[in-house]
C-alpha positions in Angstrom: -16.0 3.4 14.1 -13.6 1.7 11.7 -15.0 1.2 8.2 -14.6 -2.0 6.2 -11.3 -2.1 4.2 -10.3 -3.9 1.1 -8.3 -6.9 2.2 -5.3 -7.9 0.2 -3.5 -11.2 0.0 -0.5 -12.4 -2.1 -2.7 -13.0 -5.1 -3.6 -9.3 -5.5 -0.5 -7.5 -4.3 1.5 -7.5 -7.6 -1.7 -6.2 -9.3 -3.0 -3.7 -6.8 -0.3 -1.9 -4.8 1.4 -0.2 -7.8 -1.7 0.5 -9.8 -3.2 3.3 -7.8 -4.7 4.8 -11.0 -4.4 1.8 -13.3 -5.9 -1.6 -13.6 -7.0 -3.5 -10.6 -7.2 -7.3 -10.7 -7.6 -10.1 -8.1 -8.4 -13.7 -7.5 -11.1 -14.8 -5.0 -9.1 -17.9 -4.1 -11.9 -20.1 -5.4 -11.1 -20.1 -9.2 -12.7 -16.7 -9.9 -10.6 -13.9 -11.4 -11.7 -10.3 -11.6 -10.5 -7.1 -13.3 -11.5 -3.6 -12.5 -10.4 -0.9 -15.0 -11.5 2.3 -16.7 -14.3 1.9 -19.2 -13.5 2.3 -22.8 -15.0 5.1 -24.9 -17.7 5.2 -26.1 -19.1 3.8 -22.8 -20.6 0.3 -23.1 -24.2 -0.5 -22.1 -24.6 -0.9 -18.4 -27.1 -2.3 -15.9 -27.6 -1.9 -12.1 -25.3 -4.0 -9.9 -27.4 -6.3 -7.8 -27.2 -5.7 -4.0 -27.1 -9.4 -3.3 -24.2 -10.1 -5.7 -22.0 -13.0 -4.3 -18.8 -11.6 -5.9 -19.3 -7.9 -4.9 -21.9 -7.6 -2.2 -23.3 -4.2 -1.5 -22.3 -2.8 1.9 -23.9 0.7 1.6 -25.7 2.8 -1.0 -26.7 6.4 -1.2 -29.5 6.3 -3.6 -28.1 6.2 -7.2 -25.2 8.6 -6.4 -22.6 6.3 -4.7 -22.2 2.8 -3.3 -19.7 0.8 -1.3 -19.2 -2.9 -2.2 -17.2 -5.4 -0.2 -14.3 -7.4 -1.6 -13.0 -10.3 0.5 -9.8 -12.2 0.0 -8.7 -15.4 1.8 -5.7 -15.8 4.1 -5.3 -12.2 5.0 -3.2 -11.0 8.0 -5.4 -8.6 10.0 -3.9 -5.2 10.8 -4.1 -5.8 14.6 -1.9 -8.9 14.1 0.7 -6.9 12.2 0.7 -4.2 14.9 1.2 -6.8 17.6 4.1 -8.2 15.7 5.7 -4.8 15.4 5.1 -4.0 19.1 7.1 -7.2 19.9 10.1 -5.8 18.1 12.7 -3.9 20.1 13.7 -0.4 19.1 11.4 0.2 16.2 12.6 3.7 15.9 9.1 5.0 15.0 5.7 5.2 16.6 2.7 3.1 15.7 -0.9 3.0 16.9 -2.0 1.0 19.9 -4.9 -1.4 19.3 -7.8 -0.4 21.4 -10.3 -2.8 20.0 -10.6 -5.3 17.2 -13.4 -7.7 16.2 -15.5 -9.1 13.4 -19.2 -8.5 13.4 -21.7 -9.6 10.7 -18.9 -10.4 8.3 -17.1 -7.0 8.8 -13.7 -6.3 10.4 -13.6 -3.5 12.9 -10.4 -1.9 14.3 -10.1 1.0 16.7 -6.6 2.5 17.2 -5.0 5.2 19.3 -4.0 8.4 17.6 -0.3 8.7 16.6 0.9 12.3 17.5 2.3 14.6 14.9 1.4 16.0 11.5 1.3 14.1 8.3 4.1 14.7 5.8 1.4 16.0 3.5 0.7 18.8 6.0 4.3 19.4 7.2 6.3 19.1 4.0 5.7 22.6 2.5 7.1 24.3 5.7 10.1 22.1 6.0 13.5 23.3 5.0 15.6 21.0 2.7 17.6 19.6 5.6 14.5 18.5 7.5 12.9 17.0 4.3 16.1 15.0 3.7 16.1 13.9 7.4 12.7 12.3 7.1 13.5 10.8 3.6 16.5 9.1 5.3 14.4 7.9 8.2 11.8 6.2 5.9 14.5 4.7 3.6 16.2 3.2 6.6 13.1 1.3 7.5 13.9 -1.2 4.7 17.2 -2.2 6.2 15.1 -4.6 8.4 15.0 -8.1 7.1 11.6 -9.7 6.5 10.4 -13.2 6.8 11.4 -16.2 4.8 10.5 -16.2 1.1 7.1 -17.9 0.6 5.7 -19.8 -2.3 2.7 -18.7 -4.3 1.6 -16.3 -6.9 3.4 -13.3 -5.3 6.8 -15.0 -5.3 6.3 -16.2 -8.9 5.2 -12.8 -10.2 8.1 -11.0 -8.5 10.6 -13.5 -9.9 9.1 -12.9 -13.4 9.8 -9.2 -12.9 13.4 -9.9 -12.3 13.3 -9.3 -8.5 15.4 -11.2 -6.0 13.0 -13.4 -4.0 15.8 -15.1 -2.0 15.6 -12.5 0.8 12.8 -10.1 1.7 12.2 -7.0 3.7 9.2 -6.0 5.8 7.4 -3.5 3.6 4.6 -1.2 4.7 3.3 -1.1 1.1 1.7 2.3 1.3 4.2 4.8 2.7 2.6 7.8 1.0 2.9 11.2 2.7 -0.5 10.8 4.4 0.5 7.7 6.4 3.7 9.2 7.9 3.4 11.5 10.9 6.2 13.8 12.0 7.1 16.1 14.8 9.7 18.5 13.5 10.5 19.8 17.0 11.5 16.5 18.4 12.4 14.9 15.1 9.9 12.1 15.9 8.2 10.0 13.3 5.1 7.7 13.3 3.6 5.4 10.7 -0.1 4.4 10.4 -2.2 2.2 8.1 -0.4 -1.2 8.2 -3.3 -3.2 6.7 -1.4 -4.3 3.6 2.1 -4.7 5.1 4.1 -7.8 4.1 7.4 -9.3 3.2 8.5 -8.3 -0.3 11.8 -8.1 -2.4 13.9 -4.9 -2.0 13.3 -4.2 -5.7 9.6 -4.0 -5.1 10.1 -1.2 -2.6 12.2 1.0 -4.9 10.0 0.3 -7.9 6.9 1.4 -6.2 8.4 4.7 -5.1 9.4 5.3 -8.7 6.0 4.5 -10.2 3.2 4.9 -7.8 1.4 8.2 -8.3 -0.6 7.5 -5.1 2.5 8.4 -3.1 2.7 11.9 -4.5 2.0 15.0 -2.4 -1.6 15.9 -2.9 -2.9 19.4 -3.5 0.5 20.5 -5.0 0.0 22.2 -8.3 3.6 22.1 -9.5 3.9 18.7 -11.3 7.6 18.3 -10.4 7.2 19.3 -6.7 4.2 17.0 -6.4 6.4 13.9 -6.8 9.2 15.2 -4.5 8.4 12.9 -1.6 8.5 9.6 -3.6 11.4 10.7 -5.9 13.6 11.7 -2.9 12.9 8.4 -1.1 13.5 6.4 -4.4 16.8 8.2 -4.8 17.9 7.5 -1.3 17.0 3.8 -1.6 19.1 3.7 -4.7 22.0 5.3 -2.9 21.6 2.6 -0.2 22.0 -0.2 -2.8 18.3 -0.9 -3.4 17.9 -1.7 -7.1 14.6 -1.2 -9.1 12.8 -3.4 -11.5 10.8 -0.9 -13.5 11.4 -2.5 -16.9 10.4 -5.9 -15.5 7.3 -4.5 -13.9 6.2 -2.7 -17.1 6.8 -5.9 -19.1 4.7 -7.8 -16.5 2.0 -5.2 -16.6 1.8 -5.3 -20.4 1.7 -9.1 -20.4 -0.9 -9.2 -17.7 -3.2 -6.8 -19.5 -3.0 -8.7 -22.7 -3.8 -12.1 -21.1 
């Protein structure tokens, strides 16, 4: 059974998708604004979070050990809608799951998908030779040659423009192409992509910048620090070779300004 997922709209994307280990902030669309970050030391006084909180309602709790709280954002495109859109495209060049069931029950979104064959890049990468690694790096980089939708208004567009990104034309971006969301078959050279829940239309600079900065796209369980970032570094390099510019300085400036506000 599918578990509830954090749902992300254009108000949270510039804050959330690159901050895998940093500050998380979002707007509820009703005038409320929230920030989730590491606590300062010494730790401040704390109190139990109420189960009936309107802002962060409790979904599940295991005693006083762990808990899951729901976060809901308005105007979110459900993953089954995105997958249907992709299925309607000719010659995707990669496999995606089939939607077996989707629905909403008691305020929760459920999604059951078919399994995409193959092994994740996380699993397959260590045994690949350099040529095979570069082949899949190329395949993923080429995904972003596809044009996205028309530039839309709103906080996302304004924030990207402030970072110095070109918002006049966009590409369809998966937003979480870490090695655990890409499945490969090194025998047939096939490739599949899963977890499309936060896909959207974004500037090219956003794509390259995230591959440069997001530690969440590193290879897990790799002890060598340089080798751990091979996947995202190689994709970022290939994107640069293809003419995709980055906006690292603009994003860092935006991040600093956002934290101080």
